[in-house]
Steps between C-alpha positions, in 0.01 A plus 500: 500500500638834404372800703579872527432747782245775477484769762165665581366730774424301814134594487447350150183291510460144356268648240761756389769225489268289279439795270870571471583135429227481234608827336860383497425161353581294808272272700691355800677631805737251662556694829403829658668681785532842660835673531603813685647776289613855586182632338279255699380143468467347154342181368729277294349240273697217332320485165529181292644573160492140389509138626698230324745217549843631404611159381220468244411868415580645166781756522284769334237463772762520776660808344161669461408431866834645617454808282141552626608462862791741458320764294185495714674667792823644365531828307611428148835678531601260786364183331839363389651566840206340689458201260840400370384142441226605261741734325751216453238256380358734240839626374 
């Protein structure tokens, strides 16, 4: 299972999370937790990008899942820095 973190305000409701997931094209959250930040508490969701067995998955599917997970929470200018594996696999 490949997940990526999404940080939301701590008071985000289940309905708002569902709406965000739907609008973003995702359907499952693997874990949810609250974290303390200097600006106050935040809710962190581990959103499922894809589920597969690495031993039997097509490399294109694995690469796409890595790219989705990286780009979903990383500004584009930092993508290569945050996701060197995806950059290497697609080079």
